[in-house]
C-alpha positions as CSV (number, residue, x, y, z in Angstrom):
1,M,-30.0,4.0,53.9
2,K,-30.9,4.9,57.4
3,K,-30.5,2.2,60.1
4,I,-32.2,1.8,63.4
5,T,-30.9,-0.1,66.4
6,L,-32.4,-3.5,67.3
7,T,-33.7,-2.0,70.6
8,L,-35.8,0.6,68.8
9,L,-36.9,-1.9,66.2
10,L,-38.2,-4.2,68.9
11,A,-40.1,-1.3,70.4
12,V,-41.7,-0.7,67.0
13,F,-42.7,-4.4,67.0
14,A,-44.1,-4.3,70.5
15,T,-47.4,-5.8,69.3
16,A,-45.6,-8.6,67.5
17,I,-43.2,-9.4,70.4
18,F,-45.8,-9.6,73.1
19,A,-48.8,-10.7,71.2
20,Q,-48.7,-12.2,67.7
21,Y,-46.6,-11.7,64.7
22,D,-48.4,-12.7,61.5
23,M,-46.3,-12.9,58.4
24,H,-47.5,-10.5,55.7
25,H,-47.3,-11.5,52.0
26,T,-48.3,-9.1,49.2
27,Q,-48.6,-12.0,46.8
28,F,-51.0,-13.8,49.2
29,M,-53.0,-15.1,46.3
30,H,-50.1,-17.3,45.3
31,N,-49.2,-18.3,48.8
32,K,-52.4,-19.9,50.0
33,L,-50.9,-23.2,51.3
34,S,-49.0,-21.4,54.1
35,I,-52.3,-20.3,55.7
36,N,-54.9,-22.8,54.4
37,P,-54.2,-26.6,54.3
38,G,-57.5,-26.9,52.4
39,Y,-55.7,-25.6,49.4
40,T,-53.5,-28.7,49.2
41,G,-53.7,-30.3,45.8
42,D,-55.8,-27.6,44.2
43,R,-53.3,-27.1,41.3
44,E,-54.3,-30.6,40.1
45,V,-50.6,-31.5,39.5
46,F,-47.5,-31.6,41.6
47,S,-46.7,-28.0,42.2
48,M,-44.0,-26.1,44.0
49,T,-43.8,-22.4,45.1
50,A,-41.0,-20.4,46.6
51,L,-41.5,-16.9,48.0
52,Y,-38.9,-14.6,49.6
53,R,-40.0,-11.4,51.4
54,N,-37.7,-8.7,52.7
55,Q,-40.0,-6.4,54.8
56,W,-39.0,-2.8,55.5
57,F,-35.5,-3.3,53.9
58,G,-32.9,-0.9,55.2
59,I,-33.9,-1.4,58.8
60,D,-31.7,-3.6,60.9
61,G,-33.5,-6.7,62.2
62,A,-36.6,-6.1,60.1
63,P,-38.6,-9.3,59.1
64,K,-37.2,-11.5,56.4
65,T,-39.3,-14.5,55.4
66,F,-38.6,-17.5,53.1
67,T,-41.5,-19.8,52.2
68,M,-41.4,-23.0,50.2
69,H,-44.3,-25.4,49.7
70,A,-45.0,-28.4,47.5
71,H,-48.3,-30.3,47.1
72,S,-50.0,-32.8,44.8
73,P,-53.3,-34.7,44.5
74,F,-53.3,-38.5,44.5
75,I,-55.8,-41.4,44.3
76,N,-58.1,-40.1,41.6
77,K,-57.4,-36.6,42.9
78,R,-59.8,-37.1,45.8
79,N,-56.8,-36.9,48.2
80,A,-53.8,-34.5,48.4
81,I,-50.7,-34.1,50.4
82,G,-48.4,-31.1,50.9
83,L,-45.2,-29.9,52.5
84,T,-44.5,-26.4,53.8
85,I,-41.2,-25.0,55.0
86,I,-40.9,-21.5,56.4
87,N,-38.1,-19.5,57.9
88,D,-39.0,-16.2,59.5
89,A,-36.4,-13.9,61.1
90,I,-37.3,-10.7,63.0
91,G,-34.8,-8.9,65.2
92,N,-33.0,-11.4,67.3
93,V,-35.7,-14.1,66.9
94,N,-35.5,-16.7,64.2
95,T,-38.4,-19.2,63.7
96,S,-38.5,-22.2,61.4
97,Y,-41.6,-24.1,60.5
98,V,-41.9,-27.5,58.8
99,G,-45.4,-28.8,58.2
100,A,-47.2,-31.5,56.4
101,S,-50.8,-31.1,55.1
102,Y,-53.5,-33.5,53.9
103,A,-56.8,-32.6,52.2
104,Y,-59.8,-34.6,51.2
105,R,-61.2,-33.1,47.9
106,L,-65.0,-33.6,47.3
107,P,-66.2,-32.8,43.8
108,L,-69.5,-30.8,44.1
109,S,-69.9,-30.7,40.3
110,D,-67.8,-31.2,37.2
111,E,-66.0,-27.9,37.8
112,T,-66.3,-27.1,41.5
113,T,-64.4,-28.8,44.4
114,L,-64.7,-28.5,48.1
115,S,-61.5,-29.4,50.0
116,I,-61.1,-30.0,53.7
117,G,-57.6,-29.9,55.0
118,L,-55.6,-30.6,58.1
119,Q,-52.0,-29.6,58.9
120,G,-49.4,-30.6,61.4
121,R,-46.1,-28.8,61.8
122,V,-43.1,-28.4,64.0
123,E,-42.0,-24.9,65.0
124,H,-38.5,-24.2,66.2
125,S,-37.8,-20.7,67.6
126,R,-34.5,-19.2,68.8
127,I,-33.7,-16.0,70.5
128,D,-30.1,-14.9,69.8
129,W,-29.2,-12.3,72.5
130,S,-25.8,-11.7,71.0
131,K,-27.5,-9.6,68.3
132,A,-29.0,-7.2,70.9
133,E,-27.6,-3.6,71.0
134,A,-27.7,-2.2,74.5
135,L,-28.6,1.4,75.0
136,D,-26.3,1.4,78.1
137,Q,-23.0,-0.5,78.3
138,G,-23.1,-3.4,80.8
139,D,-26.9,-3.5,80.7
140,N,-27.6,-6.6,83.0
141,T,-31.3,-6.8,81.8
142,I,-30.1,-8.4,78.5
143,P,-29.9,-12.2,79.0
144,T,-26.5,-13.8,78.2
145,N,-27.9,-17.2,77.2
146,N,-29.6,-17.9,73.9
147,R,-33.0,-19.6,74.1
148,N,-34.3,-22.4,71.9
149,N,-37.7,-24.0,71.9
150,T,-39.4,-26.6,69.7
151,N,-43.2,-27.1,69.7
152,P,-45.8,-28.9,67.6
153,N,-48.8,-27.1,66.1
154,F,-51.9,-28.0,64.1
155,G,-54.2,-26.2,61.7
156,M,-57.2,-26.8,59.5
157,G,-59.0,-25.1,56.6
158,A,-61.7,-25.4,54.0
159,Y,-61.3,-24.3,50.4
160,L,-64.0,-24.1,47.6
161,S,-62.8,-23.5,44.1
162,N,-63.3,-23.8,40.3
163,D,-61.7,-22.1,37.4
164,K,-63.7,-18.9,38.0
165,F,-63.5,-18.3,41.7
166,Y,-62.2,-19.5,45.1
167,V,-63.1,-18.9,48.7
168,G,-61.3,-20.3,51.8
169,L,-61.6,-20.2,55.6
170,S,-58.8,-21.4,57.8
171,I,-57.1,-21.5,61.3
172,P,-53.5,-22.4,60.5
173,T,-52.3,-22.5,64.2
174,L,-54.4,-23.9,67.0
175,L,-51.8,-24.1,69.8
176,K,-49.8,-21.4,71.6
177,T,-46.1,-21.4,71.1
178,T,-43.8,-19.2,73.2
179,V,-40.0,-18.7,73.7
180,Y,-39.0,-17.2,77.0
181,D,-35.6,-16.4,78.6
182,E,-34.5,-18.2,81.7
183,N,-36.0,-15.6,84.0
184,N,-39.3,-15.3,82.1
185,L,-38.7,-11.6,81.8
186,V,-38.7,-11.3,78.0
187,G,-40.8,-13.5,75.8
188,V,-41.9,-13.9,72.2
189,S,-45.4,-15.4,71.7
190,I,-45.4,-16.7,68.1
191,N,-49.1,-17.7,68.4
192,S,-50.5,-16.2,71.5
193,Q,-54.0,-16.1,70.0
194,R,-55.5,-18.0,67.1
195,S,-55.6,-16.2,63.8
196,Y,-58.6,-16.7,61.5
197,Y,-58.2,-16.2,57.7
198,L,-60.9,-15.7,55.1
199,M,-59.7,-15.5,51.5
200,G,-61.5,-15.1,48.2
201,G,-60.9,-14.2,44.6
202,G,-62.0,-14.7,41.0
203,I,-61.4,-14.3,37.3
204,I,-63.5,-12.0,35.2
205,R,-63.0,-12.1,31.4
206,I,-63.1,-8.6,30.0
207,N,-62.1,-9.5,26.4
208,Q,-60.1,-12.1,24.6
209,N,-56.8,-10.7,25.8
210,V,-57.6,-9.2,29.2
211,K,-58.9,-10.8,32.4
212,F,-59.6,-9.1,35.7
213,A,-58.5,-11.0,38.8
214,P,-59.6,-9.4,42.2
215,S,-58.6,-11.1,45.5
216,A,-58.9,-10.4,49.2
217,L,-57.5,-11.8,52.4
218,L,-59.1,-10.9,55.8
219,T,-57.2,-11.8,59.0
220,Y,-58.7,-11.7,62.5
221,N,-56.7,-12.1,65.7
222,P,-58.1,-11.1,69.1
223,S,-54.7,-9.6,70.1
224,A,-54.0,-7.6,67.0
225,P,-55.8,-5.1,64.7
226,F,-58.1,-6.5,62.1
227,E,-56.2,-6.9,58.8
228,V,-57.5,-6.5,55.3
229,D,-55.5,-7.1,52.1
230,L,-57.2,-6.2,48.8
231,N,-55.7,-6.8,45.4
232,A,-56.9,-5.9,41.9
233,S,-54.8,-7.5,39.0
234,F,-55.2,-7.6,35.3
235,I,-53.9,-10.6,33.3
236,L,-52.8,-9.7,29.8
237,M,-52.8,-12.4,27.1
238,N,-52.6,-15.1,29.8
239,T,-49.0,-14.0,30.3
240,F,-48.5,-10.8,32.3
241,W,-50.0,-10.0,35.7
242,V,-50.1,-6.4,36.6
243,G,-51.8,-5.4,39.9
244,A,-52.0,-3.2,42.9
245,S,-52.9,-3.9,46.5
246,Y,-53.9,-2.1,49.6
247,R,-53.2,-3.3,53.2
248,L,-55.5,-1.5,55.6
249,G,-53.6,1.2,57.4
250,D,-50.2,-0.3,56.4
251,S,-49.2,0.0,52.8
252,V,-50.0,0.3,49.1
253,D,-48.4,-2.3,46.9
254,G,-47.6,-3.1,43.3
255,L,-47.0,-6.5,41.7
256,V,-45.9,-7.9,38.3
257,N,-46.0,-11.6,37.4
258,F,-44.8,-13.2,34.2
259,Q,-46.3,-16.6,33.1
260,V,-43.3,-18.0,31.2
261,N,-45.3,-21.1,30.2
262,P,-48.1,-23.2,31.7
263,Q,-45.5,-24.6,34.1
264,I,-43.5,-21.6,35.3
265,R,-44.5,-18.3,36.8
266,I,-42.1,-15.6,38.2
267,G,-43.2,-12.5,40.1
268,V,-42.0,-9.5,42.1
269,A,-43.9,-7.2,44.4
270,F,-43.0,-3.9,46.1
271,D,-44.8,-2.3,49.1
272,Y,-44.7,1.3,50.0
273,T,-45.4,1.7,53.7
274,L,-47.9,4.3,54.9
275,T,-46.7,4.2,58.5
276,K,-44.0,6.1,60.3
277,L,-41.6,3.4,59.3
278,Q,-41.3,5.2,55.9
279,E,-38.8,7.5,57.7
280,F,-36.4,4.6,57.9
281,S,-37.3,2.3,55.0
282,P,-38.6,2.8,51.4
283,G,-40.7,-0.3,51.7
284,S,-40.7,-4.1,51.3
285,V,-40.0,-6.4,48.4
286,E,-41.1,-9.9,47.4
287,I,-39.8,-12.4,44.8
288,L,-42.0,-15.4,43.7
289,L,-41.2,-18.6,41.7
290,D,-44.0,-21.0,40.9
291,Y,-43.5,-24.3,39.1
292,N,-46.0,-27.0,38.0
293,F,-44.5,-30.4,37.2
294,K,-45.6,-32.5,34.3
295,M,-46.0,-36.0,35.7
296,K,-46.9,-39.3,34.1
297,G,-50.7,-39.5,33.9
298,Q,-51.0,-35.8,34.8
299,K,-51.5,-33.1,32.2
300,I,-51.5,-29.3,32.3
301,N,-54.3,-28.4,30.0
302,N,-54.8,-24.8,31.1
303,I,-52.9,-22.2,33.0
304,R,-54.0,-22.3,36.7
305,F,-54.4,-18.6,37.7
306,F,-55.1,-19.5,41.3
């Protein structure tokens, strides 16, 4: 596979390096807690999700992201708590996030719940200049000292759902976090502007064995292009998910999920990039594992498709 030097890669990621780098996930409909604390506890039982994404594989320094989150309702399911751990590596920058979320869940009817969530997290970023590949030997503009920085951040979100649809609005990061070298010549702004997320989806029964599950994620950031992720999936016999997605101006994607039982779901997704990066990489891949625990006093009566 073709490789590209880190210097060229960082040029490709100019918007990400000097503005904002938002993590993309093709299976965003199964990764809501990462961007909306209002989703905390919506699975009705203690639930864990792990998601690994290798973006633009075959390119040195391309983004690799691992996400794990766990959450559960408590006290008559009116309250919920969650934990999110993310490690995101791009080029010579590695950022880790550890966050805790809380949501208050207000039943609007027997089937519909409105949840308001808050999140606090610690972000640790590191620039490793030893990974830089200089175009010219002895380039003195490349710093020699690695840079570390740790900052707090906060987010909030609202999430409305029942067994037929969901809609959510969130701002996962409210504060700016930046890592600079000792001379302030080169910097990485992890959250230079607030990102606003609007998500929605539903389940439409076609017949006894087939359900249609459309979903969408809209992302607005003042310093980046407007992002739209659209997905159309079919659920066959409550067991197999087969779907296709389109990310505006970026990629077309395919995903397959297998519902092993009401507790376990596994999935894989592949993106084919529509940008000039297709000259260097065949695309991106994601792997998903979702597990719902059976706890004392908690029952899984139906498969939760959201």
